[in-house]
N, C-alpha and C positions, 0 to 999 in steps of 0.2 A: 345122705350117703355120709358114713362118718369122713371125716378130717382126713385121718389115715388115709382111708382108699381113693379119697380124691389124691392124695401123694404119689400111691402104689400105682394108680392107673395112669398119671401123666409122667411118670418113668418109665413102666413097663410097656407102652403103647407104641411109644418111638423105639424102644430099643428091640421090642421085638418085629414092628416093622422094619426097622435097619437089618436086622438080622436076615431077616425072611429076604430081601433084596440083596445081600450079598450070596445068599446061598442059591439064592435063583438067579442069579445074576446073568442076562442073554438071553434069558429062558420066558421072559414078557413081551407078547407077539403086539401087542397092541400098547402103544406108546401111551396114548390119549387117556386110556381108563389107567393104565398104572400111575400117571401124572394126578388123576383124577383122586387115586387111593391115596398118595403121599401128600396131596392137600389135605385131605379129609384128616389125615394123620397129624397133620402140622395145626388145623384148625382145634380138631378137637382136645388134642394137649393144650392149647393155648386155653380154652375154655375150662379145661380142668385145674389149671394152673389159677387162672383167675378166682375160679369157686373157691379154692383151698386159701387163697390169700386173703378172701372174705371173709372166711370161717372163723377169724378171731385169733389171736396167739394161742399156740398150740405146741407140745413136746412130744415126740414119737419115738420110744426106744425100739431099734430095729433088733440087735442082738448083743450081747456082752462079750468081745473077743477075749478079753481077759477081766478078769475081776475089777480092774482098773481102766479099762478100754471100752467103754460100749461106745457103740456106733448108734449115734444119736441125730435125730433131726428135730427141727424148729421153725415153728413160723410166726414172725415178727416185722416190724418196720423195714427193717432190711431185706429181709426177703421177700417183701411186697413190692421195694423200688426195684431191686436186679433180677426178680423174677419175672415181673410184668414186661419187661425191657427186654430181657432176653428171649421170651417166647413170643413177644410183638415183632423184633427184629427177625427171628430167627422165622416165622411165618412167611414174611414179607420178602425177606431173602430166598426161600425157597420156592415162592411163585414165582419170582425173577428168574430163577436159575431154571424155569419149567423151559424158558424159551432158550436162555442162552447155551444151557447144556445140549440142547439138540444135534449139534454136530459136533460135539465132542466126544471122545471113546471114553468107555468104562463109565458110561453113565450111571448104570447103576450100582458101582462101588461108588461113586461119589455121594449119590443118595440115599446109598445104604449108611456109611459113614457119618452125615449128616444129621438124618434122624439118630443115631446112635449117640453123637456128641449133645444132640439138645436133651435126652433122656440123662445123659452125666452132667450135665452143666444145672437140670432142673435138683439132682441129689446135692451137688454143691452148694447151689444157691440156699438151700434148705440144712447144711450139714449145721450142726449143734455143739460140737466141739472140735478141738484141734486136728484129733486124729481123724474123723469123718473128712471133715475140711482138707487134710493132706493126702487123705486116701484118692478122693475124688479129685483134685487138684492135678493130682499125677497121672488120673484116669484120663482127665481134660486132656493132657499135653498129648499123651498116646494116642489117642482116638481121633483127635484133631490133624495128627499128624500126617493121615494121608490125604486129607484137603490140600496140605502143601506140596505134596509129593506126586499129585493128581496126573500131571502129564509123562512124569518117571522120564523127563531131558534131564541130561546132567547138571542143567542150572536149577533143576525143581531139585534133585537129590542132595545137590549139595544145600540148597536154603532149608530144607528138612531138616538134615543133621545139624545145620545151625541151629535150627529152632528147638530142636530137640535138646543138643547140648546145651542152650543156654538156659532152656525151661528145668530141667534135670537140675544143672548145677544150681541155680536157685531155689529150687525146693529143696535140695541136700541143704543148703545153709538155713532155710527155715528150720528144717526137721531136726538141727541143733536145737534149736528154742522148743520146739517140742519136746523132745527128752529131756530137756532142763525142767520143762514147764512141769510136765507129766511127772518127774520124779518128784516136784514140791508139791504134789497134790493141786494145783489149779487149772490143769485140763480137760478135768471130765465134762465141762458144761459151760456155754456161755451164760457171763449173766452181763446186763446193762449197767453200764459204770464201770467194770473190770472187775475182775475175782479179786486180784491181789489191792486194789485200790478197797473193796469193801471189806476184806478181810481186816486191813488196817494194822495194828500192831500186833495181830496173831499171825502175819505172815513173818516166816522165820528166813526167806531166802537171802542168798548173799546180794545186794544192792549192785554189785560191779557186774557179778553173773548174770543178773538180772538184765539190766540195761545193756550187756553185750548182746544179749539172745534177742532182745527188742529189734535191735540195730540188725542185728545179722536177719532176722524174719522179716524187719522194713525191706531192705535190699534184695535180699533172695526172694520173697513177692512179688515187688518189686519187678523182677526181670519179666514177668509175666505181663505188665502194665508200661513196659518199656523203659523204666526208668534208667537214666545215667548209674552205674558205669554198664548194667546189662541189658542196654537196647540193642544191639548191633544186630539180633536176629530180626527185628521188626521189618525195617525196610529191605533185607534181603527176603525173606518170606512171601510178602505180602504181592511184588510184582509178579511172581512166578505163579501163585495159586491163580485157580479160576476168579473171576471179578466177584462172583455171589461170594464164596469162600473170604477172598480178600475183604470183603464187606464186614460180615459177622468177625473175622479174626480181629479187625481193626476196632467193628462198634460195640460188639459184645464180648470176647474171649480176654480180650486186654483189662476189661472191667473186674475179672474175678480176681486179677491180680490187686485192685483196688478192695475189692471187697474182702478178700483174705487178708490185709492188711488193716482195714477197718475192726474184723475180727479178733485180729492180735491185740492191737492197741485200744479198742475201746470196748471190748467184750471181754478180755482176758488182764488186759494189764494195767487199764483205766488211765485216762489219760492226765490226771493228776500225778500219777506217778513218772512221768516222763515230761511234764512241764517242766521249763527251766534247766533240762540237762542237756549234755550234749548231744543226747539221741534224737531230740528236738531239730536242734541247730544242724546237726549233720544232716538231718530228712529235709528238712527247709534247704539247705545250699545245694543239694543234689536235684532237686525236684526243680529250682528255679534255674539251676545248670542246663536241664533238660530242656524246660520251657524254650530257653534261649536257644540254646545248641540247636534243637530239631525244628525250629522255626526257619532260623540262620538255611541250614542244608536242604530245606525245602525250598526256600526261595532261590538256591543255586541249581537246584536240581531239575533236569528237562525232559523225564521220560513222565508222564502223567502218573501213573499208576505207583511210582516210587514216590514223588512228589507226595501224594496224599498220604503214603506209608510215614515219611518223614512228618507232615503234620500230624499224624496220629502220636508219634514219640512227642513233640512239642505238647499235644494240648490234653493229652490222658495226665500229664505230669501238672496241668493246672488243678486236676483232681488232687492227684498226691500233695500237691502245695496248700490248698484247702483243707487238707486232713491235717496237715502237721501242723498249722497254727491252733488247734487244741482250742477254739473257744464255737459258741453255736453261730455266730452269723458265716464263718469262713466252712463249717462244716454244712450248712446249710448250704451256701453255694457249690461246695464241692459235689454235693449230692445230686445237685437240680443239673450242674453240669454231669454226672453222667446220663441223666436220661436225654438232655439234649444233644449231647454229643453223639450218643449213638444212634440219633435219629438222624444227624446231620451226616456223620461220618459213613453210616451205611449208604447214606444218598448219595455220596460223594464218589464211593466205591462203585456204586450200581450206576451211576451216570458215565462213571469210565468204562464200566463192562461196556453200557449202551452204545458208547463211541467204537470201542473197539469193534464190537460186532457186525455193525451197520458200516464201517468205513474203514476196519482195519487199523486205524493210526493210533500208537502208543505214544508219542514226542509231543509237547505242547507246542514246540514249533509249527509242528503240522495242523493246527486246530484254527487257524485262521479261518472265518467265514464258516463256523461251525455251527454258529447260532443260528442262520440262513437256514441250512440242513437239516438240525435237529431243534428247533426251538422252544419246544414243549419241554423237552429233555436240558436244555440249557438256562432256560427261566429256573428249571428246579434247580440246576447247579447256583446259579446267581443268587437265589433266596437262601438257600442254606450256608453259600458262603458271606454274604450277608450277616447270617445268625451267628459264624462263627466267629466271625472277626469280631463281634459285640457292638455291633449299631444299634442303639436305640429304634425302636422298644422291643428289639428281638430278643428270646430267650438267652441268648450268649450275653448280653448287655445286663440282663438280670443277674445271670451267675456270675458275670465278673466283677457286678457291683456291690454283691454280698464277699466275695474272697476278696477285693481289695478294701473295703471296711473292717473286713474281719482283720486283716493281717492289720489295719491302722488301729487298730483298738489291743492287737497282741500284746505289744509290751516287751515285744522282741527287740528293742533297740535298734539297729540300721536295720536290721532285715525287715523291721515291720513298715518300712517305707519304701526298701531295696525292692520287695514283692511286686508292690503295685507297679512301680518301674517296671520290672521287666514283663509286668504282662501287657503294659502300655506297649512296650516297644517290639514284642511278640504279636499283636494284634494288628500293628504295622506292619509289620512284615506278612502276616497272617493276607491283609487287603494287597499286597505286593505280588504274594505266589497263587493267587484268587482270581482276584478282580480283573487280573493282565488277562486270562483266559478268557472273562466274559465280554471286556471290552474289546479282543480281536474276534472274537467270537462273532458278536453281533454287529462289530463296525469294523470289517475288514479292509476299508479304504477305496478309493477312486480305482484303483488298477485289478481290483479283486474281479473274477470272469465271472458277473451275474448269468450272463447267457446259456453256460454249462452248469448252472444250479437245479441240484435234482433234490426233492425232500426225501430223507431218509431215515424221519420218525420211527422209532420200535412199536411194535403191536402192544396190546394192551398188558401183555402178561408184564411186558418189563414197564411199561408207563404207569401202571397203577400203583404197583410198590415204590414208586420213584415220589409219585405224587401225594400218596400216604403218607409218607416220612418226612416231606417236606411242609405238609400239612402240620402235622406233630410239631416239627420244629418251632414253624412260624406262629402256630396257637396256642402255645406254652408261654411266648414273649406277650401275646395280646390278652389272653386271659390268665395270668400268672397266680393268682388270688389264693385260691383250692387248694394247688398243690404245694407253693412256697408255704401255707399254714400248715400242711401236710408234715412238708420237711423240715419245719423249727421244731416241732413237737417231736418228731423223731429224732432229732440232733439233741436239741436240751433233755430227750430222755436217757440218753448214754453219755453224757459231758456229767 
């Protein structure tokens, strides 16, 4: 099959299946068969994306909206990272949801939009220029909004509106840069190393306007990644969405703010153009503020899912910090963080969902003894928590090692060592807000009523996705060589 056909099939299959579910909502009498068909769509789509990524670097022109605005798709190392992360997490999250959504209302609507968003994200992953990126970035917001609104309660509607306003505001800030770069003739396609850097003296745009446009795009797209000051939607939206939706919002959709920034900095402008400028400094400072602030807020938060949401605010900005350093070491760390954080954060939210589903408990203080009731679930939580903290030899340690060494080699003055210090403080806070749950869960104390203990482990539809994601997170740390080598080559190719 032609690689373009793999892309078309990978996009159209989940879109068509999602639309069918929405149109025929409530008409599927056999739930087991419906879930089986949704599962097949997810697995086949994942297989198509895998085949596409293995086909080699490609470029596909869909159509020209105008003479200077082509809708273009590509396959490169960035699509391999983000594409495979997306379909893996989306498939496992969908399988978990088969059981979780069993007693929820409007299940067909949830799965319909879940599949549609999958198709949109595949398009966004493979966007080959700024206008294609922007088009599907906005579409991602609009199609994922119903997952936040799912319960249609007042708090869900308010959270959905906040999600929409922050995302659209960020995208509009980025749109200024898209207008500017398109007018300068550099937005037609992405180039490794940056179109502007590759043009050199042939680039005639204003340096001041170019730097301002880049900063606006970093902050604007950074809203989806939860970077300060446009982070407020994330801890509001995640707790009200169903747990499987929170998992992919946190573990996957936030990464597309990261991907968009990568495409702007390393494929449109070029790292050399902004290295040493105020743009790099502001970007590093904002990301470090977010890392520390998110960890502090997570440490203080008492609601489990909201604690995980603040954790996401902090942890995704580890990636943003790594990108802002603009060297191969830190970029390798940032890309590896994309992979392991997706596995970890999906697991944490799925664990939270399993706890809520089986016990109804939503607050951290209620989880005393939960490890005795749900041992396998809480072991998954513990292993990915240790990974997120960065204790050797986990994948979190490897990623943070590359981030810290890259920062120390960056030549950014005080920021080159302030960065590692902030990462270390954040890791300590992460241990505080995650391992306390494990300790109280497995060691509830002598006054715990062991006589009334009842096992509440979820079924395999919920357990298997959590175990697989845990194995991915842990396995990357134990056997990192091949992946790190690939990521180092990918980083070196765009710097």
